[in-house]
PDB file of N, CA, C and O in Angstrom:
ATOM      1  N   MET A   1      -2.210 -10.224  15.739  1.00  0.00           N
ATOM      2  CA  MET A   1      -3.099  -8.969  15.470  1.00  0.00           C
ATOM      3  C   MET A   1      -4.551  -9.196  15.795  1.00  0.00           C
ATOM      4  O   MET A   1      -5.174 -10.251  15.911  1.00  0.00           O
ATOM      5  N   LYS A   2      -4.958  -7.867  15.922  1.00  0.00           N
ATOM      6  CA  LYS A   2      -6.418  -7.620  16.606  1.00  0.00           C
ATOM      7  C   LYS A   2      -7.250  -7.760  15.538  1.00  0.00           C
ATOM      8  O   LYS A   2      -6.777  -7.842  14.404  1.00  0.00           O
ATOM      9  N   GLN A   3      -8.515  -7.803  15.752  1.00  0.00           N
ATOM     10  CA  GLN A   3      -9.700  -7.919  14.948  1.00  0.00           C
ATOM     11  C   GLN A   3      -9.688  -6.339  14.529  1.00  0.00           C
ATOM     12  O   GLN A   3      -9.463  -5.389  15.278  1.00  0.00           O
ATOM     13  N   LEU A   4     -10.014  -6.308  13.028  1.00  0.00           N
ATOM     14  CA  LEU A   4     -10.229  -4.706  12.472  1.00  0.00           C
ATOM     15  C   LEU A   4     -11.519  -4.554  12.850  1.00  0.00           C
ATOM     16  O   LEU A   4     -12.402  -5.412  12.816  1.00  0.00           O
ATOM     17  N   ARG A   5     -11.618  -3.090  13.320  1.00  0.00           N
ATOM     18  CA  ARG A   5     -12.859  -2.355  13.595  1.00  0.00           C
ATOM     19  C   ARG A   5     -13.399  -1.851  12.363  1.00  0.00           C
ATOM     20  O   ARG A   5     -12.595  -1.464  11.515  1.00  0.00           O
ATOM     21  N   LEU A   6     -14.619  -1.793  12.127  1.00  0.00           N
ATOM     22  CA  LEU A   6     -15.263  -1.391  10.917  1.00  0.00           C
ATOM     23  C   LEU A   6     -16.380  -0.318  11.683  1.00  0.00           C
ATOM     24  O   LEU A   6     -17.244  -0.662  12.490  1.00  0.00           O
ATOM     25  N   ILE A   7     -16.119   1.023  11.213  1.00  0.00           N
ATOM     26  CA  ILE A   7     -17.065   1.723  11.655  1.00  0.00           C
ATOM     27  C   ILE A   7     -17.994   2.286  10.636  1.00  0.00           C
ATOM     28  O   ILE A   7     -17.536   3.127   9.862  1.00  0.00           O
ATOM     29  N   ARG A   8     -19.240   1.928  10.541  1.00  0.00           N
ATOM     30  CA  ARG A   8     -20.061   2.579   9.183  1.00  0.00           C
ATOM     31  C   ARG A   8     -20.850   3.626   9.424  1.00  0.00           C
ATOM     32  O   ARG A   8     -21.567   3.674  10.423  1.00  0.00           O
ATOM     33  N   GLY A   9     -20.794   4.584   8.516  1.00  0.00           N
ATOM     34  CA  GLY A   9     -21.352   5.827   8.599  1.00  0.00           C
ATOM     35  C   GLY A   9     -22.606   5.715   7.448  1.00  0.00           C
ATOM     36  O   GLY A   9     -22.767   4.699   6.773  1.00  0.00           O
ATOM     37  N   GLU A  10     -23.297   6.689   7.358  1.00  0.00           N
ATOM     38  CA  GLU A  10     -24.388   6.853   6.174  1.00  0.00           C
ATOM     39  C   GLU A  10     -23.830   7.066   4.770  1.00  0.00           C
ATOM     40  O   GLU A  10     -24.535   6.777   3.802  1.00  0.00           O
ATOM     41  N   GLU A  11     -22.648   7.536   4.616  1.00  0.00           N
ATOM     42  CA  GLU A  11     -22.217   7.808   3.335  1.00  0.00           C
ATOM     43  C   GLU A  11     -20.998   6.761   3.121  1.00  0.00           C
ATOM     44  O   GLU A  11     -20.935   6.050   2.119  1.00  0.00           O
ATOM     45  N   LYS A  12     -20.038   6.737   4.159  1.00  0.00           N
ATOM     46  CA  LYS A  12     -18.890   5.700   4.068  1.00  0.00           C
ATOM     47  C   LYS A  12     -18.351   4.981   5.296  1.00  0.00           C
ATOM     48  O   LYS A  12     -18.526   5.401   6.439  1.00  0.00           O
ATOM     49  N   SER A  13     -17.736   3.956   5.013  1.00  0.00           N
ATOM     50  CA  SER A  13     -17.107   3.441   6.345  1.00  0.00           C
ATOM     51  C   SER A  13     -15.754   3.287   6.470  1.00  0.00           C
ATOM     52  O   SER A  13     -15.062   3.177   5.458  1.00  0.00           O
ATOM     53  N   ILE A  14     -15.261   3.262   7.607  1.00  0.00           N
ATOM     54  CA  ILE A  14     -13.962   3.473   8.253  1.00  0.00           C
ATOM     55  C   ILE A  14     -13.556   2.137   8.563  1.00  0.00           C
ATOM     56  O   ILE A  14     -14.392   1.372   9.043  1.00  0.00           O
ATOM     57  N   GLU A  15     -12.260   1.712   8.332  1.00  0.00           N
ATOM     58  CA  GLU A  15     -11.624   0.576   8.950  1.00  0.00           C
ATOM     59  C   GLU A  15     -10.520   0.990   9.863  1.00  0.00           C
ATOM     60  O   GLU A  15      -9.571   1.693   9.515  1.00  0.00           O
ATOM     61  N   TRP A  16     -10.727   0.470  11.138  1.00  0.00           N
ATOM     62  CA  TRP A  16      -9.891   1.101  12.089  1.00  0.00           C
ATOM     63  C   TRP A  16      -8.864   0.068  12.579  1.00  0.00           C
ATOM     64  O   TRP A  16      -9.277  -0.843  13.295  1.00  0.00           O
ATOM     65  N   TRP A  17      -7.607   0.127  12.267  1.00  0.00           N
ATOM     66  CA  TRP A  17      -6.854  -0.764  13.033  1.00  0.00           C
ATOM     67  C   TRP A  17      -6.155  -0.348  14.047  1.00  0.00           C
ATOM     68  O   TRP A  17      -6.268   0.864  14.226  1.00  0.00           O
ATOM     69  N   SER A  18      -5.334  -1.006  14.932  1.00  0.00           N
ATOM     70  CA  SER A  18      -4.869  -0.851  16.179  1.00  0.00           C
ATOM     71  C   SER A  18      -3.462  -0.384  15.861  1.00  0.00           C
ATOM     72  O   SER A  18      -2.829  -0.945  14.967  1.00  0.00           O
ATOM     73  N   SER A  19      -2.972   0.569  16.521  1.00  0.00           N
ATOM     74  CA  SER A  19      -1.913   1.349  16.137  1.00  0.00           C
ATOM     75  C   SER A  19      -0.583   0.233  16.214  1.00  0.00           C
ATOM     76  O   SER A  19       0.364   0.388  15.443  1.00  0.00           O
ATOM     77  N   LEU A  20      -0.601  -0.836  17.156  1.00  0.00           N
ATOM     78  CA  LEU A  20       0.390  -1.871  16.680  1.00  0.00           C
ATOM     79  C   LEU A  20       0.421  -2.661  15.560  1.00  0.00           C
ATOM     80  O   LEU A  20       1.438  -3.091  15.017  1.00  0.00           O
ATOM     81  N   ASP A  21      -0.923  -2.874  15.166  1.00  0.00           N
ATOM     82  CA  ASP A  21      -1.249  -3.671  14.030  1.00  0.00           C
ATOM     83  C   ASP A  21      -0.594  -2.712  12.803  1.00  0.00           C
ATOM     84  O   ASP A  21       0.326  -3.112  12.090  1.00  0.00           O
ATOM     85  N   ALA A  22      -1.054  -1.734  12.708  1.00  0.00           N
ATOM     86  CA  ALA A  22      -0.615  -0.462  11.537  1.00  0.00           C
ATOM     87  C   ALA A  22       0.912  -0.635  11.593  1.00  0.00           C
ATOM     88  O   ALA A  22       1.543  -0.888  10.567  1.00  0.00           O
ATOM     89  N   LEU A  23       1.498  -0.501  12.773  1.00  0.00           N
ATOM     90  CA  LEU A  23       2.945  -0.388  12.606  1.00  0.00           C
ATOM     91  C   LEU A  23       3.820  -1.708  11.973  1.00  0.00           C
ATOM     92  O   LEU A  23       4.777  -1.715  11.200  1.00  0.00           O
ATOM     93  N   VAL A  24       3.017  -2.919  12.689  1.00  0.00           N
ATOM     94  CA  VAL A  24       3.393  -4.327  12.208  1.00  0.00           C
ATOM     95  C   VAL A  24       3.252  -4.133  10.637  1.00  0.00           C
ATOM     96  O   VAL A  24       4.283  -4.264   9.978  1.00  0.00           O
ATOM     97  N   LEU A  25       1.961  -3.807   9.922  1.00  0.00           N
ATOM     98  CA  LEU A  25       1.673  -3.671   8.459  1.00  0.00           C
ATOM     99  C   LEU A  25       2.916  -2.992   7.894  1.00  0.00           C
ATOM    100  O   LEU A  25       3.680  -3.504   7.075  1.00  0.00           O
ATOM    101  N   LYS A  26       3.010  -1.966   8.348  1.00  0.00           N
ATOM    102  CA  LYS A  26       4.078  -0.707   7.883  1.00  0.00           C
ATOM    103  C   LYS A  26       5.482  -1.502   7.515  1.00  0.00           C
ATOM    104  O   LYS A  26       6.054  -1.422   6.428  1.00  0.00           O
ATOM    105  N   ALA A  27       5.899  -2.257   8.605  1.00  0.00           N
ATOM    106  CA  ALA A  27       7.277  -2.890   8.600  1.00  0.00           C
ATOM    107  C   ALA A  27       7.281  -4.047   7.873  1.00  0.00           C
ATOM    108  O   ALA A  27       8.338  -4.514   7.450  1.00  0.00           O
ATOM    109  N   MET A  28       5.940  -4.701   7.627  1.00  0.00           N
ATOM    110  CA  MET A  28       5.909  -5.872   6.741  1.00  0.00           C
ATOM    111  C   MET A  28       6.091  -5.291   5.405  1.00  0.00           C
ATOM    112  O   MET A  28       6.914  -5.764   4.622  1.00  0.00           O
ATOM    113  N   THR A  29       5.372  -4.309   5.125  1.00  0.00           N
ATOM    114  CA  THR A  29       5.520  -3.617   3.575  1.00  0.00           C
ATOM    115  C   THR A  29       7.107  -3.233   3.213  1.00  0.00           C
ATOM    116  O   THR A  29       7.683  -3.351   2.131  1.00  0.00           O
ATOM    117  N   ILE A  30       7.561  -2.785   4.355  1.00  0.00           N
ATOM    118  CA  ILE A  30       9.099  -2.103   4.048  1.00  0.00           C
ATOM    119  C   ILE A  30       9.891  -3.323   3.765  1.00  0.00           C
ATOM    120  O   ILE A  30      10.527  -3.277   2.712  1.00  0.00           O
ATOM    121  N   VAL A  31       9.985  -4.304   4.406  1.00  0.00           N
ATOM    122  CA  VAL A  31      10.518  -5.618   4.596  1.00  0.00           C
ATOM    123  C   VAL A  31      10.326  -6.353   2.827  1.00  0.00           C
ATOM    124  O   VAL A  31      11.217  -6.736   2.069  1.00  0.00           O
ATOM    125  N   LEU A  32       9.097  -6.339   2.660  1.00  0.00           N
ATOM    126  CA  LEU A  32       8.628  -7.208   1.770  1.00  0.00           C
ATOM    127  C   LEU A  32       9.041  -6.404   0.121  1.00  0.00           C
ATOM    128  O   LEU A  32       9.447  -6.968  -0.895  1.00  0.00           O
ATOM    129  N   THR A  33       8.804  -5.156   0.307  1.00  0.00           N
ATOM    130  CA  THR A  33       9.247  -4.294  -0.923  1.00  0.00           C
ATOM    131  C   THR A  33      10.380  -4.359  -1.296  1.00  0.00           C
ATOM    132  O   THR A  33      10.632  -4.419  -2.500  1.00  0.00           O
ATOM    133  N   GLU A  34      11.344  -4.364  -0.350  1.00  0.00           N
ATOM    134  CA  GLU A  34      12.728  -4.386  -0.458  1.00  0.00           C
ATOM    135  C   GLU A  34      13.324  -5.950  -1.041  1.00  0.00           C
ATOM    136  O   GLU A  34      14.021  -6.194  -2.027  1.00  0.00           O
ATOM    137  N   HIS A  35      12.832  -6.725  -0.162  1.00  0.00           N
ATOM    138  CA  HIS A  35      12.728  -8.416  -0.704  1.00  0.00           C
ATOM    139  C   HIS A  35      12.316  -8.606  -2.312  1.00  0.00           C
ATOM    140  O   HIS A  35      13.071  -9.117  -3.139  1.00  0.00           O
ATOM    141  N   LEU A  36      11.212  -8.189  -2.548  1.00  0.00           N
ATOM    142  CA  LEU A  36      10.573  -8.370  -3.826  1.00  0.00           C
ATOM    143  C   LEU A  36      10.831  -7.560  -4.798  1.00  0.00           C
ATOM    144  O   LEU A  36      10.264  -7.784  -5.868  1.00  0.00           O
ATOM    145  N   LYS A  37      11.673  -6.502  -4.701  1.00  0.00           N
ATOM    146  CA  LYS A  37      11.781  -5.380  -5.690  1.00  0.00           C
ATOM    147  C   LYS A  37      12.525  -6.034  -6.887  1.00  0.00           C
ATOM    148  O   LYS A  37      12.168  -5.690  -8.014  1.00  0.00           O
ATOM    149  N   PRO A  38      13.552  -6.968  -6.749  1.00  0.00           N
ATOM    150  CA  PRO A  38      14.109  -7.319  -7.974  1.00  0.00           C
ATOM    151  C   PRO A  38      13.100  -8.274  -8.882  1.00  0.00           C
ATOM    152  O   PRO A  38      13.430  -8.444 -10.056  1.00  0.00           O
ATOM    153  N   VAL A  39      12.011  -8.841  -8.448  1.00  0.00           N
ATOM    154  CA  VAL A  39      11.016  -9.524  -9.263  1.00  0.00           C
ATOM    155  C   VAL A  39       9.869  -8.881  -9.592  1.00  0.00           C
ATOM    156  O   VAL A  39       9.090  -9.452 -10.355  1.00  0.00           O
ATOM    157  N   LEU A  40       9.592  -7.726  -9.136  1.00  0.00           N
ATOM    158  CA  LEU A  40       8.580  -6.848  -9.580  1.00  0.00           C
ATOM    159  C   LEU A  40       8.656  -6.011 -10.576  1.00  0.00           C
ATOM    160  O   LEU A  40       9.711  -5.377 -10.605  1.00  0.00           O
ATOM    161  N   SER A  41       7.802  -5.757 -11.514  1.00  0.00           N
ATOM    162  CA  SER A  41       7.810  -5.152 -12.731  1.00  0.00           C
ATOM    163  C   SER A  41       7.962  -3.715 -12.577  1.00  0.00           C
ATOM    164  O   SER A  41       7.415  -3.108 -11.656  1.00  0.00           O
ATOM    165  N   PRO A  42       8.690  -3.155 -13.453  1.00  0.00           N
ATOM    166  CA  PRO A  42       8.751  -1.735 -13.384  1.00  0.00           C
ATOM    167  C   PRO A  42       7.677  -0.817 -13.670  1.00  0.00           C
ATOM    168  O   PRO A  42       7.679   0.411 -13.586  1.00  0.00           O
ATOM    169  N   GLN A  43       6.633  -1.712 -14.071  1.00  0.00           N
ATOM    170  CA  GLN A  43       5.282  -1.027 -14.466  1.00  0.00           C
ATOM    171  C   GLN A  43       4.426  -0.989 -13.259  1.00  0.00           C
ATOM    172  O   GLN A  43       3.268  -0.625 -13.462  1.00  0.00           O
ATOM    173  N   CYS A  44       4.719  -1.255 -12.184  1.00  0.00           N
ATOM    174  CA  CYS A  44       4.071  -1.247 -11.002  1.00  0.00           C
ATOM    175  C   CYS A  44       4.327   0.331 -10.488  1.00  0.00           C
ATOM    176  O   CYS A  44       5.068   0.545  -9.529  1.00  0.00           O
ATOM    177  N   PHE A  45       3.698   1.340 -11.157  1.00  0.00           N
ATOM    178  CA  PHE A  45       3.894   2.578 -10.956  1.00  0.00           C
ATOM    179  C   PHE A  45       3.684   3.158  -9.745  1.00  0.00           C
ATOM    180  O   PHE A  45       4.193   4.232  -9.421  1.00  0.00           O
ATOM    181  N   HIS A  46       2.810   2.371  -8.909  1.00  0.00           N
ATOM    182  CA  HIS A  46       2.531   2.842  -7.436  1.00  0.00           C
ATOM    183  C   HIS A  46       3.592   2.703  -6.367  1.00  0.00           C
ATOM    184  O   HIS A  46       3.537   3.147  -5.220  1.00  0.00           O
ATOM    185  N   LEU A  47       4.527   2.040  -6.912  1.00  0.00           N
ATOM    186  CA  LEU A  47       6.013   1.568  -5.889  1.00  0.00           C
ATOM    187  C   LEU A  47       6.727   3.006  -6.058  1.00  0.00           C
ATOM    188  O   LEU A  47       6.676   3.781  -7.013  1.00  0.00           O
ATOM    189  N   PRO A  48       7.449   3.123  -4.754  1.00  0.00           N
ATOM    190  CA  PRO A  48       8.675   4.355  -5.032  1.00  0.00           C
ATOM    191  C   PRO A  48       9.468   3.876  -5.925  1.00  0.00           C
ATOM    192  O   PRO A  48       9.682   2.675  -6.090  1.00  0.00           O
ATOM    193  N   GLU A  49      10.067   4.990  -6.703  1.00  0.00           N
ATOM    194  CA  GLU A  49      11.187   4.921  -7.613  1.00  0.00           C
ATOM    195  C   GLU A  49      10.735   4.096  -8.790  1.00  0.00           C
ATOM    196  O   GLU A  49      11.514   3.254  -9.237  1.00  0.00           O
ATOM    197  N   ASN A  50       9.573   4.259  -9.320  1.00  0.00           N
ATOM    198  CA  ASN A  50       8.823   3.619 -10.331  1.00  0.00           C
ATOM    199  C   ASN A  50       8.235   4.624 -11.128  1.00  0.00           C
ATOM    200  O   ASN A  50       7.438   4.282 -12.002  1.00  0.00           O
ATOM    201  N   GLY A  51       8.554   6.007 -10.927  1.00  0.00           N
ATOM    202  CA  GLY A  51       7.895   7.014 -11.704  1.00  0.00           C
ATOM    203  C   GLY A  51       6.572   7.738 -11.180  1.00  0.00           C
ATOM    204  O   GLY A  51       6.356   8.941 -11.327  1.00  0.00           O
ATOM    205  N   GLY A  52       5.709   6.824 -10.541  1.00  0.00           N
ATOM    206  CA  GLY A  52       4.302   7.508 -10.216  1.00  0.00           C
ATOM    207  C   GLY A  52       3.434   7.606 -11.255  1.00  0.00           C
ATOM    208  O   GLY A  52       3.414   6.870 -12.240  1.00  0.00           O
ATOM    209  N   LEU A  53       2.681   8.569 -11.013  1.00  0.00           N
ATOM    210  CA  LEU A  53       1.647   8.880 -11.927  1.00  0.00           C
ATOM    211  C   LEU A  53       1.908   9.311 -13.236  1.00  0.00           C
ATOM    212  O   LEU A  53       1.214   9.012 -14.208  1.00  0.00           O
ATOM    213  N   LYS A  54       3.142  10.176 -13.264  1.00  0.00           N
ATOM    214  CA  LYS A  54       3.517  10.926 -14.364  1.00  0.00           C
ATOM    215  C   LYS A  54       4.094   9.675 -15.353  1.00  0.00           C
ATOM    216  O   LYS A  54       3.682   9.648 -16.513  1.00  0.00           O
ATOM    217  N   GLU A  55       5.016   8.677 -14.908  1.00  0.00           N
ATOM    218  CA  GLU A  55       5.418   7.646 -15.493  1.00  0.00           C
ATOM    219  C   GLU A  55       4.192   6.730 -16.267  1.00  0.00           C
ATOM    220  O   GLU A  55       4.267   6.382 -17.445  1.00  0.00           O
ATOM    221  N   ALA A  56       3.020   6.407 -15.332  1.00  0.00           N
ATOM    222  CA  ALA A  56       2.198   5.761 -15.765  1.00  0.00           C
ATOM    223  C   ALA A  56       1.309   6.427 -16.989  1.00  0.00           C
ATOM    224  O   ALA A  56       0.791   5.800 -17.912  1.00  0.00           O
ATOM    225  N   ILE A  57       1.274   7.470 -16.826  1.00  0.00           N
ATOM    226  CA  ILE A  57       0.395   8.393 -17.972  1.00  0.00           C
ATOM    227  C   ILE A  57       1.423   8.160 -19.075  1.00  0.00           C
ATOM    228  O   ILE A  57       1.050   7.592 -20.102  1.00  0.00           O
ATOM    229  N   ALA A  58       2.647   8.545 -18.944  1.00  0.00           N
ATOM    230  CA  ALA A  58       3.513   8.401 -20.128  1.00  0.00           C
ATOM    231  C   ALA A  58       3.568   7.095 -20.785  1.00  0.00           C
ATOM    232  O   ALA A  58       3.503   7.019 -22.012  1.00  0.00           O
ATOM    233  N   TYR A  59       3.697   5.948 -19.957  1.00  0.00           N
ATOM    234  CA  TYR A  59       3.457   4.545 -20.271  1.00  0.00           C
ATOM    235  C   TYR A  59       2.572   4.249 -21.234  1.00  0.00           C
ATOM    236  O   TYR A  59       2.783   3.597 -22.257  1.00  0.00           O
ATOM    237  N   SER A  60       1.212   4.931 -20.745  1.00  0.00           N
ATOM    238  CA  SER A  60      -0.147   4.384 -21.265  1.00  0.00           C
ATOM    239  C   SER A  60      -0.448   5.135 -22.773  1.00  0.00           C
ATOM    240  O   SER A  60      -1.209   4.758 -23.664  1.00  0.00           O
ATOM    241  N   LYS A  61       0.394   6.282 -22.724  1.00  0.00           N
ATOM    242  CA  LYS A  61       0.199   6.907 -24.378  1.00  0.00           C
ATOM    243  C   LYS A  61       0.598   6.003 -25.366  1.00  0.00           C
ATOM    244  O   LYS A  61       0.515   6.311 -26.555  1.00  0.00           O
TER     245      LYS A  61
END
C-alpha cells in the first residue's frame, strides 16, 4: 500500500488514497464483513441488512 496523501485546505482536509489501495480496502471490507457477520451485533446498524438509520432510531426509542 502506498502512503496516504493528505491535502489540507483552509476549511477541510482531504485524504487521498491511490486507486489500487482503495480497491484493496474495498475487497478487504467485503471479505471481512462476510467472515465476521456471524459474530457482529445486529445493533451495528451501519452494516448492510441491519436496518440502517430507521432501525437505529427505532431501537433508541
